[in-house]
C-alpha atoms as an extended CHARMM CRD file, in Angstrom:
* protein
*
        99  EXT
         1         1  UNK       CA            -11.4670000000        1.9550000000        1.2140000000  PROA      1               0.0000000000
         2         2  UNK       CA             -8.3440000000        2.0350000000       -1.1580000000  PROA      2               0.0000000000
         3         3  UNK       CA             -5.9870000000        3.3400000000        2.1060000000  PROA      3               0.0000000000
         4         4  UNK       CA             -7.6940000000       -0.2130000000        4.0920000000  PROA      4               0.0000000000
         5         5  UNK       CA             -6.8680000000       -2.9580000000        1.4130000000  PROA      5               0.0000000000
         6         6  UNK       CA             -2.9660000000       -0.8750000000        0.6200000000  PROA      6               0.0000000000
         7         7  UNK       CA             -2.4840000000       -1.3190000000        4.6810000000  PROA      7               0.0000000000
         8         8  UNK       CA             -3.4320000000       -4.7870000000        4.3540000000  PROA      8               0.0000000000
         9         9  UNK       CA             -1.7040000000       -5.5340000000        1.7220000000  PROA      9               0.0000000000
        10        10  UNK       CA              1.3130000000       -4.2700000000        3.5910000000  PROA      10              0.0000000000
        11        11  UNK       CA              0.9080000000       -6.4520000000        6.4520000000  PROA      11              0.0000000000
        12        12  UNK       CA              0.5830000000       -9.4590000000        4.0280000000  PROA      12              0.0000000000
        13        13  UNK       CA              3.5840000000       -8.5200000000        2.1710000000  PROA      13              0.0000000000
        14        14  UNK       CA              5.6150000000       -8.0060000000        5.3550000000  PROA      14              0.0000000000
        15        15  UNK       CA              4.1160000000      -11.1670000000        6.8660000000  PROA      15              0.0000000000
        16        16  UNK       CA              6.5610000000      -12.6020000000        3.3430000000  PROA      16              0.0000000000
        17        17  UNK       CA             10.3830000000      -12.9460000000        3.3340000000  PROA      17              0.0000000000
        18        18  UNK       CA              9.9240000000      -13.8700000000       -0.9050000000  PROA      18              0.0000000000
        19        19  UNK       CA             10.9510000000       -9.9140000000       -2.1310000000  PROA      19              0.0000000000
        20        20  UNK       CA             11.6460000000       -7.0850000000       -0.6610000000  PROA      20              0.0000000000
        21        21  UNK       CA              8.9830000000       -3.9910000000       -0.7570000000  PROA      21              0.0000000000
        22        22  UNK       CA              8.7510000000       -0.4050000000       -0.3860000000  PROA      22              0.0000000000
        23        23  UNK       CA              6.1090000000        1.8350000000        0.9030000000  PROA      23              0.0000000000
        24        24  UNK       CA              6.2240000000        5.2720000000       -1.2370000000  PROA      24              0.0000000000
        25        25  UNK       CA              5.0590000000        8.4030000000       -0.5280000000  PROA      25              0.0000000000
        26        26  UNK       CA              0.5000000000        9.4480000000       -2.1550000000  PROA      26              0.0000000000
        27        27  UNK       CA             -0.4170000000        4.7660000000       -1.2970000000  PROA      27              0.0000000000
        28        28  UNK       CA              2.1900000000        3.5860000000       -3.6280000000  PROA      28              0.0000000000
        29        29  UNK       CA              3.4730000000        0.3830000000       -2.4520000000  PROA      29              0.0000000000
        30        30  UNK       CA              5.9340000000       -1.2880000000       -4.6550000000  PROA      30              0.0000000000
        31        31  UNK       CA              6.9590000000       -4.8130000000       -4.6400000000  PROA      31              0.0000000000
        32        32  UNK       CA             10.7100000000       -5.5900000000       -5.2770000000  PROA      32              0.0000000000
        33        33  UNK       CA             12.5250000000       -9.1740000000       -6.5050000000  PROA      33              0.0000000000
        34        34  UNK       CA             15.7020000000      -10.7940000000       -6.9440000000  PROA      34              0.0000000000
        35        35  UNK       CA             16.1750000000       -9.2620000000      -10.5070000000  PROA      35              0.0000000000
        36        36  UNK       CA             15.2320000000       -5.5390000000      -10.4840000000  PROA      36              0.0000000000
        37        37  UNK       CA             11.5960000000       -6.3620000000      -11.6240000000  PROA      37              0.0000000000
        38        38  UNK       CA              9.2250000000       -3.9250000000       -9.9590000000  PROA      38              0.0000000000
        39        39  UNK       CA              5.1190000000       -4.5230000000       -9.1760000000  PROA      39              0.0000000000
        40        40  UNK       CA              4.1880000000       -0.9580000000       -8.2190000000  PROA      40              0.0000000000
        41        41  UNK       CA              0.7210000000       -0.7270000000       -6.6030000000  PROA      41              0.0000000000
        42        42  UNK       CA             -1.5340000000        2.7220000000       -6.3920000000  PROA      42              0.0000000000
        43        43  UNK       CA             -4.6350000000        3.8830000000       -5.0270000000  PROA      43              0.0000000000
        44        44  UNK       CA             -6.7090000000        5.8670000000       -7.8870000000  PROA      44              0.0000000000
        45        45  UNK       CA             -8.6560000000        8.6870000000       -5.9790000000  PROA      45              0.0000000000
        46        46  UNK       CA             -9.9850000000        9.6280000000       -9.1870000000  PROA      46              0.0000000000
        47        47  UNK       CA            -11.7300000000        6.8220000000      -10.3540000000  PROA      47              0.0000000000
        48        48  UNK       CA            -11.7800000000        5.3300000000       -7.1080000000  PROA      48              0.0000000000
        49        49  UNK       CA             -9.7350000000        1.9050000000       -8.0670000000  PROA      49              0.0000000000
        50        50  UNK       CA             -6.7500000000        0.7160000000       -7.3720000000  PROA      50              0.0000000000
        51        51  UNK       CA             -4.3390000000        0.3210000000      -10.1040000000  PROA      51              0.0000000000
        52        52  UNK       CA             -0.9600000000       -2.3960000000      -10.6170000000  PROA      52              0.0000000000
        53        53  UNK       CA              1.5280000000       -2.2530000000      -12.9570000000  PROA      53              0.0000000000
        54        54  UNK       CA              3.2320000000       -5.8490000000      -13.3310000000  PROA      54              0.0000000000
        55        55  UNK       CA              5.7350000000       -6.6320000000      -15.8430000000  PROA      55              0.0000000000
        56        56  UNK       CA              3.1410000000       -8.5670000000      -18.0580000000  PROA      56              0.0000000000
        57        57  UNK       CA              1.0730000000       -5.4860000000      -18.0610000000  PROA      57              0.0000000000
        58        58  UNK       CA             -1.3420000000       -2.8540000000      -16.1250000000  PROA      58              0.0000000000
        59        59  UNK       CA             -4.7520000000       -3.9160000000      -14.0980000000  PROA      59              0.0000000000
        60        60  UNK       CA             -7.6510000000       -2.1140000000      -12.7110000000  PROA      60              0.0000000000
        61        61  UNK       CA             -9.2030000000       -2.8620000000       -9.3200000000  PROA      61              0.0000000000
        62        62  UNK       CA            -12.4200000000       -1.4130000000       -8.0630000000  PROA      62              0.0000000000
        63        63  UNK       CA            -14.0770000000       -2.2320000000       -5.6380000000  PROA      63              0.0000000000
        64        64  UNK       CA            -16.8960000000       -4.8340000000       -5.2820000000  PROA      64              0.0000000000
        65        65  UNK       CA            -19.0180000000       -6.1900000000       -2.0960000000  PROA      65              0.0000000000
        66        66  UNK       CA            -15.6940000000       -5.4470000000        0.1970000000  PROA      66              0.0000000000
        67        67  UNK       CA            -13.2140000000       -6.6360000000       -1.8490000000  PROA      67              0.0000000000
        68        68  UNK       CA            -11.3380000000       -5.4930000000       -4.5740000000  PROA      68              0.0000000000
        69        69  UNK       CA            -12.4180000000       -7.0010000000       -8.4150000000  PROA      69              0.0000000000
        70        70  UNK       CA             -9.9390000000       -6.5310000000      -11.2220000000  PROA      70              0.0000000000
        71        71  UNK       CA            -12.3650000000       -4.7260000000      -14.1350000000  PROA      71              0.0000000000
        72        72  UNK       CA            -11.0020000000       -6.6030000000      -17.0160000000  PROA      72              0.0000000000
        73        73  UNK       CA            -10.5380000000      -10.6910000000      -15.4310000000  PROA      73              0.0000000000
        74        74  UNK       CA            -12.8520000000      -10.4260000000      -11.9180000000  PROA      74              0.0000000000
        75        75  UNK       CA             -9.8810000000      -11.5220000000      -10.5600000000  PROA      75              0.0000000000
        76        76  UNK       CA             -9.4790000000      -11.1600000000       -6.7310000000  PROA      76              0.0000000000
        77        77  UNK       CA             -6.6030000000       -8.6340000000       -6.0100000000  PROA      77              0.0000000000
        78        78  UNK       CA             -4.6710000000      -10.2350000000       -3.5660000000  PROA      78              0.0000000000
        79        79  UNK       CA             -5.3200000000      -13.6690000000       -5.4270000000  PROA      79              0.0000000000
        80        80  UNK       CA             -4.1710000000      -11.5230000000       -8.7570000000  PROA      80              0.0000000000
        81        81  UNK       CA             -1.1050000000      -10.0950000000       -7.0520000000  PROA      81              0.0000000000
        82        82  UNK       CA             -0.4550000000      -13.7140000000       -5.7930000000  PROA      82              0.0000000000
        83        83  UNK       CA             -0.0120000000      -14.4920000000       -9.3600000000  PROA      83              0.0000000000
        84        84  UNK       CA              2.0980000000      -11.7820000000      -10.3960000000  PROA      84              0.0000000000
        85        85  UNK       CA              4.5180000000      -12.1750000000       -8.6040000000  PROA      85              0.0000000000
        86        86  UNK       CA              5.2420000000      -15.4870000000       -8.4280000000  PROA      86              0.0000000000
        87        87  UNK       CA              5.3520000000      -14.8280000000      -11.8770000000  PROA      87              0.0000000000
        88        88  UNK       CA              7.9900000000      -12.8400000000      -11.0490000000  PROA      88              0.0000000000
        89        89  UNK       CA              9.4660000000      -14.4890000000       -8.2230000000  PROA      89              0.0000000000
        90        90  UNK       CA              9.9390000000      -17.5120000000      -10.3630000000  PROA      90              0.0000000000
        91        91  UNK       CA              8.0710000000      -19.6130000000       -7.2770000000  PROA      91              0.0000000000
        92        92  UNK       CA              5.0540000000      -19.9850000000       -5.8720000000  PROA      92              0.0000000000
        93        93  UNK       CA              3.5350000000      -16.6930000000       -3.4610000000  PROA      93              0.0000000000
        94        94  UNK       CA              0.7430000000      -16.5320000000       -1.5890000000  PROA      94              0.0000000000
        95        95  UNK       CA             -0.5950000000      -13.5080000000       -0.3040000000  PROA      95              0.0000000000
        96        96  UNK       CA             -3.1380000000      -13.7310000000        2.8130000000  PROA      96              0.0000000000
        97        97  UNK       CA             -5.4420000000      -11.2570000000        3.1140000000  PROA      97              0.0000000000
        98        98  UNK       CA             -6.5860000000      -11.1950000000        7.1890000000  PROA      98              0.0000000000
        99        99  UNK       CA             -8.7110000000      -13.1390000000        8.9740000000  PROA      99              0.0000000000
């Protein structure tokens, strides 16, 4: 399930031209910004979560009803990544899910 979410995220990143991204082995995506900062998104198999590391902190997302939800704030993964990427890019970012 995490692999499908990461593939969907990769599609959304490919559709955006606001920043670069790199796909790393082991289910890791790195968003790379003009200032050299990064957001790292990876699946954590043992916890069955998706983890996000951004300049503003670390976030854990667990599957709930077909979506990935932040275990502390309740924010959805794509919404959170749009906000975090916008903070680091210094401009509005809207990463969209399929469908």
